[in-house]
C-alpha positions in Angstrom: -68.9 19.7 -45.5 -67.2 16.3 -45.6 -68.4 13.5 -43.4 -66.6 12.4 -40.3 -67.0 9.8 -37.6 -67.5 10.2 -33.9 -66.0 7.8 -31.4 -67.5 7.3 -27.9 -64.7 5.9 -25.7 -66.1 4.4 -22.5 -64.0 3.0 -19.7 -65.3 -0.3 -18.2 -67.2 -0.2 -14.9 -65.5 -0.6 -11.5 -64.1 -4.1 -10.9 -63.1 -5.9 -7.7 -59.4 -5.2 -8.6 -60.3 -1.5 -8.9 -62.0 -1.6 -5.6 -59.2 -3.5 -3.9 -56.6 -1.2 -5.4 -54.9 -3.9 -7.4 -52.8 -3.6 -10.6 -55.1 -4.6 -13.4 -54.0 -4.8 -17.0 -54.7 -8.1 -18.8 -56.0 -9.7 -15.5 -59.7 -10.2 -15.5 -61.9 -9.2 -12.5 -65.6 -9.1 -12.3 -67.5 -5.8 -12.1 -68.6 -4.9 -8.6 -72.3 -4.2 -7.8 -71.4 -0.4 -7.7 -69.6 -0.8 -11.0 -72.7 -2.5 -12.6 -74.9 0.3 -11.2 -72.8 3.1 -12.6 -72.6 1.4 -16.0 -76.4 1.3 -16.1 -76.4 5.0 -15.2 -73.9 5.7 -17.9 -75.9 3.7 -20.4 -79.1 5.5 -19.6 -77.3 8.8 -20.3 -76.2 7.5 -23.7 -79.5 5.7 -24.4 -80.6 8.0 -27.2 -77.3 7.8 -29.1 -77.7 5.8 -32.3 -74.5 3.8 -32.4 -73.6 2.1 -35.7 -71.0 -0.3 -34.3 -69.8 -1.4 -30.9 -66.2 -2.6 -30.1 -64.6 -3.8 -26.9 -61.3 -5.3 -25.9 -61.4 -9.1 -25.4 -61.4 -8.8 -21.6 -64.5 -9.7 -19.8 -64.9 -6.4 -17.9 -65.3 -4.4 -21.2 -67.6 -7.0 -22.8 -69.9 -6.9 -19.7 -69.8 -3.1 -19.6 -70.8 -2.9 -23.3 -73.6 -5.4 -22.9 -75.1 -3.3 -20.1 -74.8 -0.1 -22.2 -76.6 -1.8 -25.1 -79.2 -3.1 -22.7 -80.0 0.5 -21.9 -79.8 1.8 -25.4 -83.0 2.7 -27.3 -81.5 1.8 -30.7 -79.8 -1.5 -30.0 -81.7 -4.0 -32.2 -79.0 -4.2 -34.9 -75.9 -3.9 -32.7 -73.5 -6.7 -31.9 -70.3 -6.5 -29.9 -67.0 -7.1 -31.8 -64.1 -8.0 -29.5 -60.7 -6.5 -30.4 -57.6 -7.6 -28.4 -55.9 -4.5 -29.8 -57.8 -2.5 -27.3 -56.7 -4.4 -24.2 -55.3 -2.4 -21.2 -51.5 -2.2 -20.9 -50.0 -5.5 -19.7 -48.2 -5.1 -16.3 -46.5 -8.5 -16.4 -45.5 -9.9 -13.0 -47.0 -6.8 -11.3 -50.5 -7.9 -12.3 -52.7 -8.3 -9.2 -50.3 -6.6 -6.8 -51.2 -3.6 -4.7 -51.2 -0.4 -6.7 -50.5 1.7 -3.7 -47.2 -0.2 -3.2 -46.1 -0.8 -6.8 -47.1 2.3 -8.7 -45.3 5.0 -6.4 -42.1 2.9 -6.4 -42.0 2.7 -10.2 -43.0 6.4 -10.5 -40.3 7.4 -8.2 -37.7 5.4 -10.2 -38.9 7.2 -13.3 -38.7 10.6 -11.7 -35.2 10.0 -10.4 -34.1 8.9 -13.8 -35.9 11.5 -15.9 -37.2 14.2 -13.6 -40.5 14.5 -15.5 -43.6 16.3 -14.3 -46.3 14.1 -12.8 -49.1 13.0 -15.1 -47.5 14.2 -18.3 -47.6 12.1 -21.5 -43.8 11.5 -21.4 -43.9 10.5 -17.7 -46.7 7.9 -18.5 -44.6 6.5 -21.4 -41.5 6.2 -19.2 -43.5 4.5 -16.4 -44.6 1.9 -18.9 -41.0 1.4 -20.0 -39.9 1.1 -16.4 -42.5 -1.6 -15.7 -41.1 -3.7 -18.5 -37.5 -3.1 -17.2 -38.5 -3.9 -13.6 -40.5 -7.1 -14.5 -38.0 -10.0 -14.0 -39.8 -11.9 -16.9 -40.1 -8.8 -19.1 -43.6 -9.8 -20.0 -44.9 -6.3 -19.2 -45.4 -4.1 -22.2 -43.3 -1.0 -22.8 -44.9 2.0 -24.4 -43.9 1.2 -28.0 -45.3 -2.3 -27.8 -48.5 -1.0 -26.2 -49.0 1.9 -28.6 -48.3 -0.2 -31.7 -51.0 -2.6 -30.6 -53.6 0.0 -29.8 -52.8 2.1 -32.9 -53.4 -1.0 -35.1 -56.8 -1.3 -33.7 -57.6 2.3 -34.2 -56.5 2.1 -37.9 -58.9 -0.8 -38.4 -61.7 1.4 -37.1 -60.8 4.4 -39.2 -60.5 2.2 -42.4 -64.1 0.9 -41.6 -65.8 4.0 -40.4 -64.0 7.2 -41.5 -66.2 9.5 -43.6 -69.4 7.7 -42.7 -70.9 10.2 -40.1 -71.4 7.2 -37.9 -71.3 7.0 -34.1 -69.0 4.3 -32.8 -68.9 3.0 -29.3 -65.5 1.7 -28.0 -65.5 0.2 -24.5 -62.0 -0.3 -23.2 -59.6 0.7 -20.5 -58.3 3.8 -18.6 -54.7 3.9 -19.8 -55.8 2.7 -23.3 -58.2 5.6 -23.6 -55.8 8.2 -22.2 -53.0 7.2 -24.5 -55.3 7.1 -27.5 -56.3 10.7 -26.7 -52.7 11.8 -26.1 -51.7 10.3 -29.5 -54.7 11.6 -31.5 -55.8 15.0 -30.2 -53.5 18.0 -30.7 -52.5 19.8 -27.5 -54.1 17.3 -25.3 -52.9 18.1 -21.8 -55.4 16.4 -19.5 -53.8 14.6 -16.5 -57.0 13.5 -14.7 -57.3 9.7 -14.7 -60.2 8.3 -16.6 -63.1 7.3 -14.3 -64.9 4.0 -14.5 -67.9 4.1 -16.9 -67.0 7.6 -18.1 -67.2 8.6 -21.7 -64.7 10.6 -23.8 -66.0 11.7 -27.2 -63.7 12.4 -30.2 -64.7 13.4 -33.7 -62.5 12.6 -36.7 -63.0 14.7 -39.8 -60.8 16.0 -42.6 -57.8 14.2 -41.1 -58.1 15.9 -37.7 -59.3 14.6 -34.3 -61.4 17.0 -32.2 -62.1 16.4 -28.5 -65.9 16.9 -27.7 -65.9 15.5 -24.2 -63.3 14.1 -21.8 -63.9 11.8 -18.8 -67.5 12.8 -18.7 -69.8 11.4 -16.0 -72.3 14.2 -15.9 -74.5 12.2 -18.3 -75.1 9.5 -15.7 -78.8 9.0 -15.3 -80.8 7.2 -12.5 -84.1 5.5 -13.0 -85.7 8.2 -10.9 -84.3 10.8 -13.4 -86.0 9.0 -16.2 -89.3 8.8 -14.3 -89.2 12.5 -13.7 -88.9 13.2 -17.4 -91.8 10.9 -18.4 
């Protein structure tokens, strides 16, 4: 059987913008105490995975998250974080930092009026991105094509480096980045559940095909008490 590569996509831990319900794309906000706690829990659940490489976006919340995961990992001696701006979250332009509860439903409603798409579907998400760029008076927000071309270029770099190696690759990035990657890669992907903070989604690439092994998983979270019970 030919060799493949397995990607572990982890969303960053909860930030203060997440907690406050703020639009957060390229904006940087620190991890909350609860966010740090859950990243440690996620890291403990992944502690026995022998990662061969670790990538993050170049935003602090993903770098901090990856550092905590490596701190918990039992095979971390040779691992260094490589930052890749290609894996940033979508850029919301002038909407960055505004209330998600006010901004998102308004943009979503404008998309539904214009296109009448079912909530949470891939096409609706793409059209929402396009609407953000259209509604941004400066047009700094990314539309779907700009976002996907950026993220896809990062993925192609990883495939060129790691395809056919049987390696485990950790990629710590962002909720919409992960969801759109999975939509673009995995055939018949129809999950609409938003990616949770510190969750892991696992995808294997082999023989030119991507297979989903886990989506938005938090069941692996492990507390210190859980480890003590198993000693």
